[in-house]
N, C-alpha and C positions, 0 to 999 in steps of 0.2 A: 132375752140373749139366745142364738141358735145354739143347738147341743148336735153329738153326733146321731141320735135319733131322729131329728130333723132329714137327714140324708134319705131314710125309707119311709119319710112320712110325705102323706099328700096335703097340700096346702090349699086354701080356698082359692076358688075362681075369683077372677078379679071382674068389678062390675064393667058392662061395656064402654063406658064412658072413659075409663081408664084405658082400655086398649087402645082405644081412639085418639086420646088425648098423650098416649106415649108416643103413636105412630106420627101424631102431628109435631110431637117435640124432638124424633129423631129427625125426621125431613125438614125442621129449621137448622139444623147443625150441618146438613147435606148440601141445600141449595145454595145459600149465600157462600159467595166464593172466600169471605173474609173468615166466617166461621169452620169452613170446608178445609180452611190452612192449617186451623189447628185441631179439628175433631179429626182429619186425616191420619194423625199420627195412630189412632187405635187401629185405622184399618190396616197401615204399615207393619204394626205389628201381628197384625193376625197374618198378613201377606207372608213376611219374613218366617212366621212360625211354620205357616204351610209348607216352606221351600225345606225348613229346617225339620220338621216330623217325618214328611216322605222320605227325604235323606235319608234319614235312621231308617223307616221301615223297609227301604229299598236295599238296605245292607252299606248304604256307603258311611263314609267319617264324616263326621260335622266337627268343622275347625271353629268355628263362630258366627255370629249374626250381628251385624251392624246397623244402627237406626240414627237419621241424622237428622236435623235440624228443618232442613228442606221436605220433609216428609217422605226422603229416598231410604232405601235401605239396600244391605248387602248380604248375601248368607254365603258362606264359602265353605265347602265340604271337599271331600278326595273320594277319589274310585275312578272306574272307567269313564274316560270323556266320552262315551257313547253307550247306546246299549237302554232298554227300557227303563234302568235305573235314574239315570240321567235325565230321562224325557219326562219320566214322571216328577221328578224334583222341579224341574224347569215350567211343566203346567202347573203346579201345587199353588203358585202363588194368586194369580188373581182369581183363581177358583177357592182357595181357601176361605176368605172372608162371606161370601155367601153362602157356602156349602156348612161355615161354622153357625152361621147365621139360622139355616135352616135344621142343624141337629139342635141350636137351642129352640127355635120353636115347637118343635116334635117334644121337648122336656116341659115346655111352659103350658102346651095341648095336654099334658097330663096331670098337670100341674106341681111339678116338679119342679118349683121355685128356687127353694134351697139349694138341691143337689145342682141345679143347672149354675148357682152363684160358685158355689165349692170347686164342680169342675172347673169353670174358668178360672179361678184363682189356682188351682195345682197348675195349669198348664202354662197360666203364666209363671207361677215361679221353677216350672223345669224350663221354661225358655230362658228365664233371668241367667239362669247357670251357664248358658252360653253366650251372653251378650258380652262384645269385647270393646264397648267404648262408654262414655261418661255418661253421656246423652242416652244412650239406650238403657243403659240401667235405670236413669232418672224415671224415663217414660214408661218403662215396665214396672218399676218400683209404684210410682204413683197410680199406676191402672190397677194393679194388683190389690194395692193396700185400699183401694174405693171397693173393690168387690168383698174383699176380707170382711172392711170394717161392716158394711152395708149387711152381709151377711149374719155376722157375730153380736152386732148390737143393735139392728133395729127390728122392728115388729114385720107380721106379714104383708101389712099396706104397702109400706115402705119397700120392702123386698120386690114386692109384684111390681111396685111401677117402675123401680131400677133395672130389675130384669127386663121387663117387656122393651123398655126403652134402649138396653143394649142390644137387645134380639132385632127390634128394629132397627136399630142403625148398621148392626154387620149387614141385614140384608136390602135397605136401601142404600148404606156406604158403598156395598160390594158392587152394586151397578156403575156409580160414575167413574173409577179409575179405567176402567178398558174404554169407555168413552175417549177418556182424556189422554189414553195411549193412540187410541185412533186418529185423534187429533193431531198428537206431535208426529205422528208420523206419516200424515197427510201433508206437513209442513217440512217433511225431509229430518226431522227429530227422532230422537230414540233409535238409534241402529241397532244397539244393542239390547233391545228390551227380550223380554222373556220371550214374546212373538218372532222375533227375528233369531233367536237362540235357537227356539224349538226349528224355525226353519231351518235352519243349516244342519240341525242334528236328525231329522224326519225327510228333508224334501219335498215337505206339505209347504207351501206358500203361506206369509204370514198374517194373510186377509183369512186364511179358513182356521189359524190358530184365534184370531180374532173373535169371528165368529162362534167359537166354542168359547171363548169367555164371555161373549154375550149371554149364549144360550144358557150357560150355568148361571149366572148371574141373575138374567129374569125369569128363568124357571125357580129358582130357588125364592126369589121374591113373591112369584104368585101362590106357590104351594105353602112356604113359610107363614106367607100373608093369609090364607085362608086357615092354617091351623089356629095362630094367633085368633084369628078373626072368630073361629069355632065354626065356617060355614063346612 
């Protein structure tokens, strides 16, 4: 059972086979379309959480977050409809999952497994306060409960396996949404996507914002992957 002392302690480094196995497990739920429809809910939590966190950090008022069963979401904040705060808030969605994965990879590379699990639990708990629909509450509670139970009740080996799988999932799963958005826009869909909203706010073409989303997710995957693999 974990204790508060574990937050400042260093956990044993996992064996190489576990790091590769967790990467394969994360890839197995990101690539197949059927599994992705379920696992994408976790990416949506990070996506909408990114919108909400940056909205608060830039001085906007966060009214609430909704998560839907089709893996879409909506974050509503109040403040100036234009300006840096609104731009940063809109840009935070697609960049949040890979950047959270990168931060998690940094903690795991320092062997702070329990700290990562507790930080993730705290972020989910803070997000839960702002959820405004039943499905959103259910998904956040289940996700937070998984992190809490693993960090509180299991040993170092299980904690490492769970944490590495979660971080690999954020890094790998953070890449796919930008490609999905690009495909939708190619066929005339998603006219109010984050990229289109950013284009209206900045007069920068949506394609360049898509390029930013791709660049952040791929660079996070490369950098985070190198940390996890100890390269």
